[in-house]
N, C-alpha and C positions, 0 to 999 in steps of 0.2 A: 501492501501499499503505501502509494506518496506521502510523502508529510502530508497533512490536513491542517494546515493555518485556521485559525478558530479568534476570529471579532468579537469581544468583552463589551458592551456597555453596562457601565456604573455608577450609582447615584450615591453610592455613601461607600467607601473604599470597605466597611465590615462587611459590606450587604456585597458577599461577591459568592463564585461557585460552590462553595464549601470543598464536601467530598469532591465535587464532579471532576476538581482541579487532580487529584488524585487518577483517576483513570483520565483523565487525556494526557498525565503527566507517562504512567504507565503503555498509552499507543503513540506517544513521541512527538504529540502535536503541540503545534507554535500556535502560541498564546498571546495574542495583543492586550492588552487594555484599554481604555480611556475612560477613563472618570468622568464623566459629563460634569459632572457638579465643582469640578474641580478644575472647570472651563478649556480642561484637553481638546483638541480636536479631532474628527472622526476622518479617518484617512478613506484613500480612493477602494470602495469597498470592491471593485473587479480585483481588487489580492489579495482577498480569503473565501473560506470554501462553506464554512455557516457562521451567522449570527447567533449568539447570545447575549440576550438583554437579563438583567437579576434584578430587585425590589428596589426601592426605597422610600421613606417618608412621606415626599414629593409626592399631591395628585397629578393624575396628568389633563388637569384644568388649569392647573394655574403656573400658565404662563406669562401673566409678569412677575409672576415674582423668581419665576425659574424660564427665561428666554430659551435657554438650548434647547429646552422641549423642544420646539415650531421644527429643530430643524433633527433632530431627535428620531420624531416623527416620519419628516420627507427620505431620513433615512430607510426608517424600518420601513414604507414602502417601498422605495425602489431595491429595498437590498427580494424582500418577499414578488410584490409587483413584473419585474421588470426583470432583474438579473436570476429572479428566480430562486434566491440561495436558501439553505435547509435553516430558517428561525423556532428557537426556544426560547418562549418567555416566561420568568418566574417573577408571581405577584403583581408589579408596578410592569414588567415587561410582560403579564400577560395582560393588564390591562389595552396599554399602551395599544401593540400590536394590535385589539378589536382598538382604541381607540382609529388608528393612525387608516384598519382598512375603511370606518364607513359604523362602522358597531357604538354601540351608545354604554356608557362611564360613566357611574354618580356614586354619591353615599349607598351605605345597605343600609335596607333597614335595621339592621343588628347589624352590631360589630360581632368579629369572629376572629374572638382567639384565642389559644391553646392549643391541647392533644384533641385535634375532632376526628370524627369518624366521615367517612369522604368515597361516594358508591358509583360503576360505575353506573351509566347506561346504556340502552340495551345498544350505541352504538359503539358506544367505547368500550363493552367486547367479544366488538370484532377489531379493535384497532394492533395494528400492531407493534405498536409506538409502547401496547397496555400484555404483551402478550405477557402471561406467567407469572403476572400478579393476578393477587387476590380481586375479587370485583369487591367486597368491602377490605379499604385501609383504616390507623390510623395516621395522621400527620402534622406536620404543624397550622397554624391559622394565625394568621397577625396581619388582620385586614379590616377597614372601614370600607374601602369603597369595591363596587366592582364592579366587571362584566351586567350589565344587565340586559342587552338584544347584542347577541354572535355577530359577524359581516359579513354578506352574503357571501356566501359557498363555503361555509365554514362550520364544521361540526360540534355538537356537546357533550363532549367522549365520558365528562367526572361530573356529580353536583351532587350537593350538603343537604339538611333539611332546613338551612338555612341565607347558603346560597347556591341560584340553580344553575347556572355558568362560571363549576368547578374547573374547566379548562379543555384546550379548543385543539381542531384540531383542520387543515386543508390539505388532502395529501396529502404525500407522507413526505410533503415536505415542512408543515409546522407544526410545532407543539407550542399548548403551553400549562398554564400548573396558577392558577392560585394560589393555591398551595406550596409546603416547603417540604420539597423532596431531598435539598441538599445542605437539610445539615449539620452539621459537628458538636463535638463536645463545649465547644465558648459560646457557639449559635447564642440559648436564649443570655448567654451574660454578658452578653457584644452589644445585643442588641437594646437590654434593657440598658444601659446606658442612654440611648438617642429620648430625648425628652419626651416627644412624640410618641414613639414607643411603647416608653416609659407609664405615661396617662393610658389609652389605653388598655395597659395591661394589664396596669388600677383598677378600672371603670371593669371593666369587666370578669377580673377573678379576685376582688382585694386587696385587702392589707394579705403584705407575704409573697405577696400575688409570684415576682422574677423567681423565686428562692423556691419558689412551690412548684411552679414552669420549670423553673433550671432541672428538681429533681423528676421529675413524670422524664420530660427528656431526654436524660439521660435513662431512664429506668428501660425506656426505648431504643436508644441509639444504635442496637442491633437489630432488628429491624427494622430501624429506616434507613440505613444506609445497606440492608441490603436491598434493600428498594430501590434507593440511588441505584443499588448497580444494575439489577434487571433491568431496571426504564435504563438505563446508562447505554448498558444490550445491546436492546433495543432498539433503541437513539438512531445507535452509529449504526444496526447493521437494512436498519432500512434508508438511511439518506449514506451510508457511504456502501 
């Protein structure tokens, strides 16, 4: 396999691909990380084989506060629609894909934070991205906004009781998740230091929320990392 070049958009240095970085390294993939919130420029997209877009504390509609969101959404549109580049979006990356391609993103009726269950849809049960993964899984959720309407032509693979659009796909090119399967042992501790995330966590789970969630996440880490490995192997086999 020729060396694959992965372009990663980040919106916060500590919200990175997590355990997927280990998998990329094992396969010898070449990573280029663009830290948009720090003013990094978006490079020539034609130099890359796939795009991964990570999470962040901002919302897709906050273009006045974060003007780089305009350029980022334009880059996502070009990558997906023009270059037909494989795309993975997680949390904000899931929402940005939807917003860039004509879907609707807004505040959810309820904040979804904690270790919670997700369920494959009938379409998701047939998706190669989710091969050999349980129909119902536990995962980390940490969001207040959500995709309310998927872009035309996209399919919903996963839902939860609180948020109906937890995962989207476009053929075998695009795969996104609202939930987090990239987490590593430091994730909850790192994210709890972000004021916006901490407020959402305490509002949803009360006192000692960070400590309790970190313990629960660590108790489930082997399961989470096993699911991440399977997802990665599925993605790699589908797109490459």
